[in-house]
Every structure is written in C-alpha cells, then in structure tokens.
N, C-alpha and C positions, 0 to 999 in steps of 0.2 A: 619250584617250577612255576607256580601260579604268580608269584611275585615278579619273576623275571618277565613273564608274558605281559603282565599288566604294565610294567615300566617300559618295555619295548613298544607297546601299543601307544602309550602316551607320547614317547619321544618321536615315534614315527608320525603321529598325528600333528605334533608341533612342526615337524619338518615340512609336511605337505601343505599345512594351512598357514604357516608363517606367523604364528602367534609369538608373543614375547615370553621370556622366562617368568616374568611376574604373573602373567595370565595363566601359564601352565602350573605354577605353584599354587595359585588360587584354586584351579580345577583339581589339583591333587589333594588339597586339603578337604575339598567338598567330597571327593570320592572316598577318602579315608573316613570322614565323619559318617557318610551314608553307610559304608560297609560295617562300621562299628555299631551303628544303630540297628542294622539288620541282624548282625551276629548276636546282639543283646536280646532282641525281641524273639528270634527264632532259636536261640541257644544252640547255635551251630559251632561245634568245637573247632573244626577246620578253619572256619571263617574268623573266629576269634584269634587263632594262631597267626593267620595271615595279616590281620589288622595290626597285631602286635609287632610284626616284622616290617611293616611299611614305614617308609621315611618320607617326610615332606620336604627334605632338602634336595634340590636338583644337583648340587655338587656331589652329595653322597650317592645319588642314583646313578649319575654318569660314571662315578668311580666304580660302583658295583657292576655296571655294564661294560666297563673298560672303554668308555666313550669320553674320556677326559679331553676337553677341547683346549686346555691351557698349554700352548706351545711357546710360551715366553721364557726367555732366559732371565734369571734373576741376579742382580748385583747389589751388594751392600754399598750404601751411600754414606759418605762422611757428612754429618749434620752441619759442619762448619764450612768446609771448602768445596763440598759437593763432588769430591773425587769418588769414582766408583771402583769397586773391587769385586772380583769373581768370588762368589761365596764358597764354592768348592775349593778354590785355591787358598783362600783364607783359612779354611778349616784344616787343610792338609799341612799348611806352613805355620799354623797357630798364630795368625796375624789378627790381633784384636784392636789395634789402634791405627789411625791414619798415618801413613808414612810419606805423604805428599809434601814436596817442597816447591813453593811457587817460584823462588829465585835460588836455585841450588848453587850458583856461582857468584852470588852477590858479595861484595867486599865486607858488608856488615854482618856480623855473626847472628844477630837477632833475626835477620831476614833470611838466613840460610837454615833456620830451624825447621824441623818437621811439624806438621799440624798437630799430631798427638791426640786427636779427639777419639773417644771410644766409639767403635763401630757397632758394638753389640750391647744388648741390655744386660747389665750386671755380669754374672758369670755364665750366662747361657750363650748359645750360638744363634740367637734370634736377632737379626739386624734391627737397629733403630729405625732406619729408613731403607726401603727396597726400591730399586729401579728395575722395571720390567721392560724387556726389549725382545722384539721379534724381527728377524731379518727380512729384507725384501726378497731374497732368494727363496725363502720358505713359502712366501705368498705366491711367487711366480710358479713354483712347482705345483701348487694346487690349481692355479688359474689355467695353466696351459693344458691340464688334463681335461678341462671342460671342453665340450664338443665344439662350440663356436667362438671361443675366446680369441684365438689368433685371427679368425675370420673377421670378427668385430674390430680388432685392432688395425685392420688394413682397409676398412671401409672408406677411410678418408682419401684413399688413392683414386676412387671413382666418384668423388663428390662433384657437384656442379659449382663452378667457380664464376662469381660475378666480378666484373672489372671494377676496381676502385672500391671494393667492399671487403670489410674485415668482419667476418662472421665468427671465426674461431681462431685458435692458435695456428691452425693449418695455413691460414692466409698471411701469417707474419713472415718477415724477412728471414729471421733465424731459422724457422722451420724450412722455408724454401731453399735456403743455402745448404741444408743437409739432406735434401731429398735425393741427390745423386751421390751422397756420401754415406753417412752412417745409416740413414733411413732407407737406403736402397735395398737392404736385406729385410725381408718381411718378418724376420725373427728378432729384430732390434727395436727396442722401445725407449721412449723418453719419459721421465717422471717429473712431477712437481711436488716439492716438499713444503709442508706447512707446520708451523709451531704456534700453539695458542694455550692460554691458561684459562681456567674456569673455576668457579666455586661450587663444589658438589652439594654443599649444605646451605640451607636457606638462611639460617640465623648464625652463621659462623664465617669468619674471614679466611678459613682454610682454603688454600688454593692448590690445584693440581694442574700439571702441564701435560699436553699431548703432542707427540710428534707423529704425523701421519703423512702419507704420500698417495698420489693417484697416478695412474698410467695415462699420459696425455694422448697416446695413440687411440684410445677408446673414443667413440663418439660422445658428444657432450650429453646426450640423453642417458648414457650408461656410466659415464666417468665418475660421477659422484654418488652412485648407488652404494648402499651399505655393504653389499656383498663384494664390491670392487675397491673400496677404500682400505688401504693398508695401514692399520694402526701399528706403528713401529715401536713407540716407547711411551711410557707413562712416568712423568717426572714427579717424584713425591713432594708433598708439602711439608710443613704448613704454609710456607711462603715461597715466592719465586727466587731463583738465583739473582744476585744483584747485578753482576757484570756479564758473564758469558755462560754458555751451556756446552762448552767444548768437551768437557768430560763425558757428558751424556751422548755426544755425537760420535765418540770414538768407535763403538761397535758398528754404527751405521756406515761410517767412512770406510772401515775395513771391508764391510760387505759390498759396498759400491765399487771399491777397487777390484774386487774379485769379479763382479758382474760386468764391468766394462771390458774385461778381457774375454768374457764368454763363459758360460757354465752349461754343462750337459744336463738336459732335463728330459724326462719321459713325458711325451705329449700325446700318447695314443698310437704313434707310429711304432714300428718294430724296433728300430734302433734308437729312437729319440732324436733330438736336435740340439744344436748349440744356440742358446739365447743370450742376448746382451741387453743390458739396461744401464742407462746413464741419467744423471740428474741434470735437467735443463735449466731450471730456475727455482727460486723459493718465493712463496706468496704468503705473507703474514702481515699483521698490523705493525705499526712503527716500533712499539716496545719489544715485541717478539723478534722483529727483524734485527734490531740493535743487538739483542742478546745472541741471536743466531750468527751474526757476523762479527761479534766481538767489538762493537763500537760503543763509545761513550754517548750518553744522552746530553741534551742541551743544558741540563742543570746538574751535571755530574760534579762531584766534589773534586775529583782528581784532574779534571780537565783544566782548571785554572792553574794548578801547580805546573802542569806541562807547559802551559802558555807562559807562565812566569819564568820558567827555566829558559825557554827559548828567548824570551824578552831580555833577560839578563845577559845572555850570550850576545844579543844584538847591541846591548848597551856597551859592552866591552869593545865591540867592533867600532861603534860610533865614537867612543871616547878616544880610541887610538887614532881614528881618522881626524878628529878635531884637534888633537894634540900635534899631529904631523902636518896638517894643512891649515892655512889661514887666509886663503883667497876665496873670493866669491864664486869663482868658476867651479870649484870642487863642490860647493854647496848646491849650486843650481843644477849640476849634473849628478846630484846624489840619487842613487837608486837603491831600492830594497834588495838585499842579497837574494840569490836564487833559491835559498832555503824557504823563502816566504812565498814563492810563486804559486798562485792558485789557492793559497791558504787565506782567503778573505774572511775577515771578521771585524766588527766595529772597533775592537781594541787595537788592531793593527793600523786601521785608518787614523785613530786617535794618536797612536804612537808616531806614525809617519808625519802627520800634519804638525804636531807640536815639536817634533825634532827638527823639522824644516824651519819652523819659526825660531827655535832656539839657535840653530845654526846661522840663520840670516841675521839675528840680533847680535850674535857674538862676532860675526865677521865684520859687521859695521862698527864694532868697537875699534878704538885706536890700536895700532900695531903694538903699543907698549903693554896692552892688556896681557896679563900673564896667564899661563895655562891653568893656574889655580882658580882664577875667576871663571873660566870656561867650565872647569870640572864642577865648581859649586853650582852653576846654573843647571848643568846636567843632572845633578843630584836633586835639585828642586823639581825638575820635570819628572824625574823618576818617582819621587814621592807623590806627585799629583797623579801619575799613572796608576800606581799601586792602590792608593786609597780612593781615587776618583773613579777609575775604570774597573779595577780588580774587585770592587765591592758591588758592582752592578749585578 
C-alpha cells in the first residue's frame, strides 16, 4: 500500500509540474537512496521491506500502476526491403521470412522472386526491426475530450484579416477555397504531415525516422506544442530507406481514408459528434519529401537508365524518320514527340541539338547517299551522347 501511494504521488507531481521522465527518474533514485539510508540507521523493518520493493524504472512503475502510455501498434520490418508485417498475424500464420515481391508480374523470373529475408532473430519471435505506429484517430479521440480543444480549432474564424498580408495558412488561397466547403463544419480539421530523420546517438551513424502530424486548425501559438504534435510512426534504423517509405505509410493511409468519411468520437457531449480529418499538405526537407513522394534524387543511379531507355526509343523513331524522308522540310519541321513535353533536362537539349545538326548535315548530302551512311552517322552521335552526356 505504501509503495502504491508513493508511486502515485510522484506520477501526480510529474503531471502537474510538467517535469521530464529523466528528472523524475533522478528524483526517484534520490528518494530510494534516502529511504534506504534512514531504514539502515533506524533499523526499521517495514522501511527496509519497502525500499526492497521500490523500483527506479518508470516503465515498471507505470506498468505496476496500470498507467502504461504505450499506445503504438508494432510491426515487424524486413531489414532488406522495408516491408512491414503485423506481428500478431505473423505469429498466428507462422511467417518468419519476408514474402514481398517488388515486381510480381515481371517477365524475368529473378525479379519475381520473394525477398526471403528473415524477420525475426534466430528461432525466437523477436523482430529484427520494429516499426511503431499510432493512428491519427486515436490522437483525435484524446484531443476532443479536452475542454477547449475544438474551441481553439475554430479561433481562426474570428481572426483579424489584413489585406495583402499572409500571416498564416488561414490567409492562403487553398484554405480560403475550402472555407465554404470542407471547413464549413466546425468539426472538420486539416493536417500537415512531416517526415524527418535524426541521429539519436552522438558518436554513431545510427539514424531513426519520425512521421508526425499537426492540426492546422489550431492557432500557430498552440499548433506545434508538444501536447498537440501527433507522433505517428518511428521508422527503425540503422539507415534510411533508399527510395521510398510507402510500406511505412500504409497504416497511415488506411487511417486517413477512414477519417475523411468521418468517425464518431466522444467529446464531452451526451451523444458525441462526427469528426473528419484530411491531409492538406506535407512539409519536409528535400530528401524526406523525395522519399515521401517516391521520387528519384538528382544523383540516383536508376534515373539514367530510365533516361537511356527513353532515349533509345527516340533513336528508333528518328532512324525511321531519316530513312523514310530525305528533304530539308522534314528536318526543319522536326519536333520532339509529345512524350518529351515538359521533361526538360540538359541531356534532352544535347540530344535535340545534335540530332538536328546530324539531320541537316545528312540532308545536304547528295541524293545518292545511301541509308547506311545516315545510319552510321546516327550511331556516331549515339556514342557521343552515351559516353559524353550519360557520364555527367
């Protein structure tokens, strides 16, 4: 009984004073050391028994008091392809290896194979990597129970607006376009998603990723407070995923699809209300945005292969045109196919300029010039492109 009272008093003091877990752990160690010294000096048997049962671990204390704050769902992560699996489902179906196929319908057999990487450590059911996820809906259920949360989310409706001034997202065109639509209901919210990686250890390259979201309806003074930031997922290390994080986003997308249609939540009223939540935009640095959207970086290895494939397709098209036509009109009216519209890059400009030069040179050749000479010159320019531009 004394142990429970002591633990409850410390947890309650932490709640009202706002101290960190680290500070509470330090205070707990001081209390245990002090009580142990008093019990030794006064030789009090009850106090010695109490000190022997006290724990300095906050996790153990919260578990003892049934105050466990861990509301995350855990997924086993493949160390190779970063595909996630529900741990309970893997245990029930005895799935120990990754069964993900990146290209299940690819004509080459080697690319249709499953990943096959072990998900668990040896013969145990302890995952090698764990992805922790908590849904947006679970956060909202807690937030709307707070007394003034919904009220704070609608303070922007009575704000003072200055003409030609952009003070917050409420002054943007996208927000204004939805004021008479989705935002007309006071129970509808917009969110902003952010993804970032950091190194938790000072002398180690180990990198962890965080997926978090904020409610844009809140005032800027409250929006990024710790108590209102929704930590949705913790992407395990030791390194970042190379291309995309689509697998880690699957639980979040499923949750957002449910929230956009509305979910019933208890908010202090007798019957509760229907709340809706939609993702408005993402805000991250360039590497994180690239992985979030599934885009290649400027120095990606696979990007040049895609460009070369498209380039060779264009080569075939040009060769056919040059073999079929031999007048200057066709060369002067030459245009890049619609496939290339908007796809500007230095390689395309290089290709277009030199192809025009080749065409003009070949057209000015005598009419007796055979198609083989034209094709040979095309091959020369192709070699220049691959080794001159492709290596940049």
